[in-house]
C-alpha positions in Angstrom: 72.9 -5.6 27.0 74.8 -9.2 27.7 73.0 -11.4 24.8 70.5 -14.2 25.7 71.3 -16.6 23.0 73.8 -19.8 22.8 74.7 -21.6 20.1 76.3 -24.2 21.8 76.0 -25.4 25.4 76.7 -28.6 27.3 73.7 -27.7 29.7 70.5 -29.3 27.9 68.2 -26.9 27.3 64.8 -26.9 28.6 61.9 -27.2 25.3 59.4 -25.1 25.2 56.3 -25.7 23.3 54.0 -22.9 21.5 50.3 -23.9 21.9 47.3 -22.1 20.5 43.4 -23.2 21.7 43.0 -25.4 19.1 46.8 -26.9 18.8 46.6 -28.0 22.8 44.9 -30.6 23.1 46.7 -32.6 20.5 49.9 -31.8 21.9 48.7 -32.3 25.9 47.8 -36.1 24.5 51.1 -36.6 23.4 52.7 -36.0 27.1 53.4 -38.6 29.8 50.5 -39.2 31.3 52.0 -37.9 34.7 52.1 -34.1 32.8 49.0 -34.4 31.1 47.2 -34.7 35.1 49.6 -31.7 35.8 48.6 -29.5 33.3 44.9 -30.4 33.9 45.2 -29.9 37.7 46.7 -26.7 37.1 44.0 -25.7 34.6 46.1 -24.5 31.5 43.9 -23.9 28.4 46.8 -22.0 26.3 45.3 -18.5 26.5 47.5 -16.3 25.1 50.4 -15.2 27.3 49.8 -18.2 29.3 52.7 -20.0 30.7 52.8 -23.6 32.4 56.5 -25.5 33.5 56.4 -29.0 33.3 58.1 -31.0 36.6 60.1 -33.6 36.2 60.6 -36.6 38.3 63.7 -34.9 39.9 61.6 -31.4 40.4 63.3 -29.9 38.1 62.0 -28.4 34.9 61.0 -30.8 32.2 59.2 -28.9 29.2 57.6 -25.5 29.3 54.1 -25.0 27.6 53.2 -21.8 26.5 49.9 -20.2 25.4 49.5 -18.1 21.4 46.6 -16.6 19.7 44.6 -18.4 17.4 42.9 -17.2 14.5 44.5 -14.7 11.4 48.2 -13.1 11.5 46.0 -9.8 11.9 45.3 -10.4 15.7 48.2 -12.5 16.6 50.9 -10.7 18.8 53.6 -12.0 17.0 56.1 -10.5 20.0 53.8 -12.4 23.0 56.7 -15.0 23.3 58.5 -11.6 24.6 57.0 -12.3 28.0 59.0 -15.8 28.6 62.1 -13.9 30.1 59.9 -12.3 32.5 57.9 -15.6 33.9 60.4 -18.6 33.1 62.3 -19.5 36.1 66.6 -18.7 35.3 67.9 -21.4 33.0 68.6 -22.8 29.4 65.8 -23.0 26.9 64.9 -24.0 23.4 62.0 -24.0 20.6 60.7 -27.6 20.9 58.3 -26.0 18.0 57.9 -23.4 16.0 55.4 -19.6 17.1 53.3 -18.2 14.4 56.8 -16.1 13.2 60.2 -17.7 14.3 62.4 -14.8 13.6 60.3 -12.0 15.7 59.8 -14.5 18.7 63.6 -14.3 18.8 63.4 -10.7 18.9 60.5 -11.3 21.5 62.7 -13.0 23.5 65.9 -10.4 23.4 63.6 -7.7 23.9 61.8 -8.9 26.8 64.7 -9.3 29.1 65.6 -5.5 29.1 65.7 -4.0 32.1 66.8 -0.5 32.9 68.7 -0.5 35.9 70.6 2.7 36.0 69.7 3.9 39.4 68.9 0.7 41.3 69.2 -2.7 40.9 67.4 -4.3 38.7 69.2 -7.4 36.4 67.7 -8.6 33.9 66.7 -12.5 34.4 69.2 -14.9 33.7 66.9 -16.7 31.0 69.1 -18.0 28.0 67.6 -19.1 24.4 69.9 -21.7 21.8 69.8 -19.6 19.0 67.5 -21.8 16.6 68.9 -22.9 13.3 67.9 -20.6 10.1 67.3 -17.4 11.8 70.0 -14.4 11.1 71.0 -14.1 14.9 73.4 -11.3 14.3 70.5 -9.0 12.8 68.5 -10.4 15.9 71.5 -9.2 18.3 71.8 -6.0 16.2 68.4 -4.8 16.4 68.3 -6.0 20.4 71.7 -4.0 21.0 70.1 -1.0 19.3 66.5 -1.0 21.0 68.4 -1.3 24.5 70.5 2.1 23.0 67.4 3.9 22.5 65.5 2.7 25.5 68.1 3.5 28.0 68.7 7.1 26.4 64.7 8.2 26.7 64.8 6.1 29.8 67.4 8.0 31.4 66.0 11.6 33.2 67.2 15.0 32.0 69.1 16.0 34.9 71.4 12.8 33.5 70.5 13.4 29.9 70.9 16.8 28.8 72.3 18.3 25.7 76.1 17.6 26.4 75.2 14.4 27.5 73.0 13.3 24.6 76.5 14.5 22.4 78.2 12.4 24.5 76.6 9.3 23.8 76.3 10.2 20.0 80.5 10.5 20.1 80.6 7.2 22.0 78.4 5.6 18.8 80.5 7.3 16.3 83.8 6.7 17.9 82.9 2.9 17.8 82.5 2.6 14.2 85.3 5.3 13.1 82.6 7.9 12.5 83.8 11.6 12.1 82.4 13.2 14.6 81.8 17.2 14.7 79.5 19.5 17.6 78.2 23.1 17.1 77.8 24.3 20.5 76.5 27.3 22.4 76.7 31.0 20.4 78.5 29.5 18.0 75.0 28.1 16.3 73.9 31.9 15.4 77.7 32.2 13.8 77.1 29.4 11.6 73.8 30.2 10.6 71.0 28.2 13.0 69.3 30.4 14.2 65.9 28.5 15.4 68.4 25.9 16.8 69.9 28.6 19.2 66.6 30.4 19.4 64.8 27.2 21.3 67.9 26.0 23.6 69.4 30.0 24.0 67.0 29.7 27.8 68.6 26.6 29.2 72.1 27.1 31.2 72.8 24.3 29.3 74.1 25.3 25.7 72.3 24.1 22.9 74.4 21.8 19.9 73.7 20.4 16.5 75.6 16.6 17.1 76.4 16.0 13.5 78.6 12.4 12.7 79.2 10.8 9.4 79.9 7.5 8.0 80.7 5.1 5.2 82.3 5.5 1.4 81.4 9.1 0.3 81.1 6.6 -3.5 77.5 5.3 -2.1 74.4 6.4 -2.0 73.8 9.8 0.8 71.4 8.5 3.5 71.1 11.2 6.4 69.0 10.9 10.0 67.7 14.1 11.3 66.6 13.1 15.4 65.1 15.7 17.7 66.9 16.1 20.7 64.4 18.2 23.1 66.3 16.6 25.9 63.5 18.2 28.2 60.5 20.5 26.9 58.8 22.4 30.1 56.5 24.1 26.8 59.2 27.5 26.9 56.2 30.9 27.7 53.5 28.2 26.8 54.5 26.5 29.9 52.7 22.9 29.9 51.1 21.7 32.5 52.6 19.1 35.3 50.8 16.6 34.0 52.0 17.5 30.0 55.7 17.7 31.5 56.1 14.4 33.4 57.8 12.5 31.0 59.3 15.1 29.0 62.6 13.7 29.2 61.1 11.4 26.6 61.3 14.7 23.7 65.0 13.4 23.0 63.3 10.0 21.9 63.4 10.9 17.8 67.4 11.4 18.4 67.5 8.3 20.8 65.8 6.0 17.6 68.0 8.1 15.2 71.2 7.3 17.1 69.5 3.1 17.5 69.1 3.0 13.7 72.5 4.7 12.9 74.0 1.9 15.4 72.3 -0.8 13.3 73.4 1.0 9.8 77.3 0.9 10.8 76.8 -2.5 12.6 75.6 -4.2 9.3 78.3 -2.4 7.4 75.4 -1.3 4.7 76.6 0.7 1.9 75.8 3.9 2.5 77.1 7.4 3.4 75.2 7.7 6.4 75.1 11.1 8.0 73.7 12.1 11.3 72.4 15.3 12.6 70.8 16.1 15.7 69.9 19.4 17.4 70.2 19.3 20.6 68.3 21.8 23.2 66.4 22.0 26.2 63.1 24.1 26.0 63.7 26.0 29.2 61.8 29.0 31.0 64.2 32.1 31.6 64.0 35.5 31.4 66.0 35.2 27.5 63.2 32.6 26.8 62.1 32.9 23.5 58.2 34.5 23.0 55.4 34.0 21.3 55.1 36.4 18.1 58.9 36.5 18.6 60.0 36.5 14.4 63.0 34.2 13.8 65.3 33.9 10.3 65.6 30.3 9.5 68.7 28.6 8.0 67.0 28.2 5.0 65.9 32.0 5.0 62.2 32.0 5.5 61.6 33.8 8.4 59.0 32.0 11.4 56.4 33.4 13.5 56.4 31.5 17.0 52.9 30.8 17.6 53.6 28.2 20.6 56.7 28.3 21.7 55.9 24.4 22.6 55.7 23.7 19.4 59.6 23.5 19.3 60.4 20.5 18.0 59.6 21.4 14.2 61.5 24.5 14.9 65.0 23.2 15.4 64.5 20.0 12.9 63.4 22.6 10.1 67.1 24.4 10.7 68.9 20.4 10.7 66.9 19.6 8.1 67.5 22.4 5.8 71.4 21.6 6.5 71.0 18.1 5.3 69.1 19.1 2.2 72.0 21.6 1.2 74.1 18.4 0.5 70.8 16.8 -1.8 71.3 13.5 0.4 69.0 10.2 -1.6 66.8 9.6 1.2 66.8 12.4 4.0 64.6 10.7 7.2 63.6 12.6 10.0 62.7 11.2 13.6 60.5 13.2 16.3 58.4 12.8 19.3 56.3 15.5 17.6 52.8 16.2 18.1 50.1 15.2 20.6 47.4 14.9 17.7 49.5 12.0 16.4 48.8 10.5 19.4 44.7 11.3 19.5 44.7 10.2 16.1 46.6 7.2 16.6 47.3 6.6 19.7 51.0 5.8 21.8 52.0 2.3 19.3 51.0 3.4 16.0 53.2 6.4 14.8 52.3 8.2 11.7 55.0 8.7 8.7 54.9 10.9 5.4 56.6 10.8 2.6 55.3 11.7 -1.1 57.4 9.0 -2.7 54.8 6.0 -3.3 57.5 3.6 -3.7 59.1 4.8 -0.5 55.9 4.7 1.3 54.5 0.9 -0.1 58.0 -0.2 1.1 57.9 1.8 5.2 54.6 -0.2 5.5 56.0 -3.5 3.7 58.9 -3.1 6.4 57.1 -1.7 9.7 54.5 -5.1 8.8 57.8 -7.5 8.6 59.4 -6.0 11.7 56.3 -5.7 14.0 57.3 -2.3 14.3 53.7 -0.8 13.5 53.7 2.4 11.3 50.9 4.2 9.8 51.1 7.0 6.6 49.0 10.2 6.7 49.2 12.2 4.3 51.0 15.2 3.5 47.7 17.1 2.5 48.6 20.3 0.7 45.1 21.9 1.0 46.8 22.5 4.6 49.0 24.5 4.2 47.8 27.6 3.9 47.1 27.3 7.8 50.7 28.0 8.1 50.8 31.0 6.3 51.7 34.1 8.9 50.4 37.9 8.3 53.8 39.6 9.5 56.2 36.2 8.5 56.8 33.8 5.8 55.8 30.9 7.8 54.1 30.2 11.4 55.5 27.4 13.8 51.8 26.5 15.4 48.8 27.2 13.1 45.6 28.3 15.3 42.4 26.1 15.2 44.4 22.9 16.3 43.1 20.9 13.7 45.6 18.0 12.1 48.3 19.0 14.2 50.5 16.4 13.0 49.7 17.4 9.0 50.6 20.4 9.7 53.4 19.7 11.6 54.7 17.4 8.7 54.3 20.4 6.6 55.9 23.0 8.4 59.4 20.4 7.7 58.5 20.0 4.2 59.1 23.8 3.8 62.5 23.3 4.5 63.3 20.2 2.3 64.0 21.0 -1.2 66.6 18.9 -3.1 66.5 15.5 -1.4 65.5 13.3 -3.8 63.4 11.4 -1.5 62.0 12.5 2.7 60.5 10.6 5.4 59.1 12.1 8.0 57.9 10.4 10.8 56.4 11.8 14.3 57.1 8.9 17.0 55.8 8.5 20.5 59.0 7.0 21.8 57.1 5.6 25.2 55.0 2.4 26.1 52.9 3.9 28.5 51.6 -0.1 29.8 53.7 -2.8 29.7 53.3 -5.3 27.0 55.2 -8.2 25.7 58.7 -7.9 24.7 57.7 -3.7 25.2 58.0 -2.7 28.9 57.1 0.4 30.2 58.7 3.3 29.1 61.0 4.2 26.9 60.7 2.7 23.4 62.6 2.2 20.2 60.0 3.1 17.1 60.3 3.2 13.4 63.9 2.2 13.6 63.6 -1.2 13.1 61.4 -0.7 9.9 63.6 1.9 8.6 66.7 -0.6 9.0 65.2 -3.4 7.4 63.7 -0.9 4.3 67.6 0.9 3.9 69.2 -2.9 4.1 67.4 -4.3 1.2 68.2 -1.3 -0.4 71.4 -0.8 0.1 72.7 -4.1 1.4 
């Protein structure tokens, strides 16, 4: 995505003034009489998201007034300025005063200009912003590019974003930053002991694979990212209804967000030895598809009974997490679009996260608030672990009963993490169902910016 920011320009920038219902009368009184009359004639009341362009005598735009929320910080949408690129005419603009949070407003301005144009002409608006003083614009650009990467990968339909194409996107990113890249494909997964990844992907003509790349100084702390890469999920033989299958191109959202996070980490040059693992599969229906009550031995050793073939994401993550855990990373993080239960509990905008490390949990919560990247902690509730028991295997991937589905998924994954010094699991949605400021409908970057801030603070 081309940058929307300018540091210097011969063209005068049009000022944007941010107002609330409380501050608007005072600012209006300072405007020229003609501008005051124009605002009154247009009935502008500084409603949040309302935008008024004030004309100059020659008909050009002299000034923009944009409404923000009054009230406490909790009632404010700090991404509200992300509306601006979609409503302003082409041109160069500057902030004439400070919004509620200038850094997040600048980021929102960049994110609000996103358009997905792979399949039709959908060019981003030619609305540019003069970089405000005191903002780390390199960091803003980095986060905007990473968000674009995640959104583009998720928005691409599965006919053009299968396991092979996802691997190519990861390979391109690794090559850009000089990372070493490897990929285990098809039956090699069995030969190299990744039976659960192979089982989920074996019914598709598009071979399953494990994407693996490493970057950074080996002497630095080991940070490993694992992303669920189910490029389309039919539900397998426990077939989803058509309504449940409709946006399953987004089921590789964990992988897309892990790649976005890796981009930020590598571009910022954080002092980590970064490893990225993505099990990339398509959960298809065919004669050789894995079945309910099949039993597979996992990479770690425990046998897994298949309670439901639509609980496939935790299966591929289990083998990848076990593999990551073998080298005892300092921090092991996995992201996946895993459970409808998380959406029922917290909705599409608020992914739950899980960890047993209290310091890490607090850091995640603080970084989430600072980045306007919402996350909410749920417990790894030990009494529910018994629900995963199987009468014929060591563990069942989908306990009956339907209670606490996101928690039992996290407990399932926890069984495959033993040696990592810290582990963080995030059950994201990866999709914005209805457009909001700076968040267009479609694929979304969730949790990556919050975790990037956390890593930046720990390993800058």
